[in-house]
N, C-alpha and C positions, 0 to 999 in steps of 0.2 A: 896513454900519456906517456913515459919512459919511450917505446919504439919511435914515438913523433922527435922525441927529444933525441934521441942518439941520431937518431936520420940525419939532423940537423946541425948536432955540434951545440946546441946551446946549454953547454952546462952549469948555466947560474942559476943557484939551486935557488931560487924563488921557486923552478918548473918543476923540484922534484922532491924537496923537501920540507915538510908543510910545517913543521917546525920555527926553519927558516921566514919561511913565507908568510907568515903571523907573527913571527917580531920582526919583518920587517915593513909590518901596515897592512898588511894583506889575512884577507882573513881564510882565505887554504889557498895552495898551488895553486898554479892558471897556467895555459897552453902560450908558447906569446907566438910574436905579434908575425911570424913563421906561416906556423899555421891558420892562423885568421887567411890573408895573402893568399896562401895556396887556393885556400878554400873554395876562396871567392875568384880566383883566378879559373881555377877546376869550370866551379859556372860558368862562368863565360867562353871560355874552350870549347865545352863541351856546347851550346848556344848555337857560337860560334860555326864548328867543325873546320878539317883542316887547311880548307881557304879564305878561311877566314884571320885576320895576324889584328895583335895586340900591339900596340901603339903607344899607348903609355893609359896607366893605373895612378888613383891619389883614391887610398883611402882613412877612413876613422878609426879607431882602435875606444868603441864609444863604452864597453865591458870588459871585464875580462871572463872565457870559460874553461869554468872549473870542472874540476872531474862531479862527474851524475849533470852535465848538464845533457839540452840536448838542444846541437844547434842546427838549424835550419837556415840551409840559403837561398835566398828567389832575385826576382832582378826583373828592372820592364824596361825595355826601350822607349828613354826619352826623347832625339829626335833622332834622324835619316837623313842622311842631305849626301849630292856629290860638291866634289875639291877637289881641284889636280884632278877631272878624270877619275878620282876613282871615288867609290862608294864609302861614307862615315856611317858612321850609329854611332849613336851617346846613350851607352847605360849606368839605369842607376839600378845595381847589387849591393845587396847587404847580407849580415844573418844575424 
């Protein structure tokens, strides 16, 4: 977790100080939002390859990723269509 936090420069103590996280009402330290976003974007970009282009991303953080958790990212194609001469795909991805 420390490497990810130092890379993102998100030094808010709930991400690295268990006592601070508990005092703030959390069970333990947890990964920041950027980590989850990066993991989901990685799933998408690995799937679409170099020819693809990610135009929009919307996600909800419904639970925290804590030390010891195993995070598995998956996804499915929800729709495929053509718009303005381009091929578009709508995906649903989750972790």
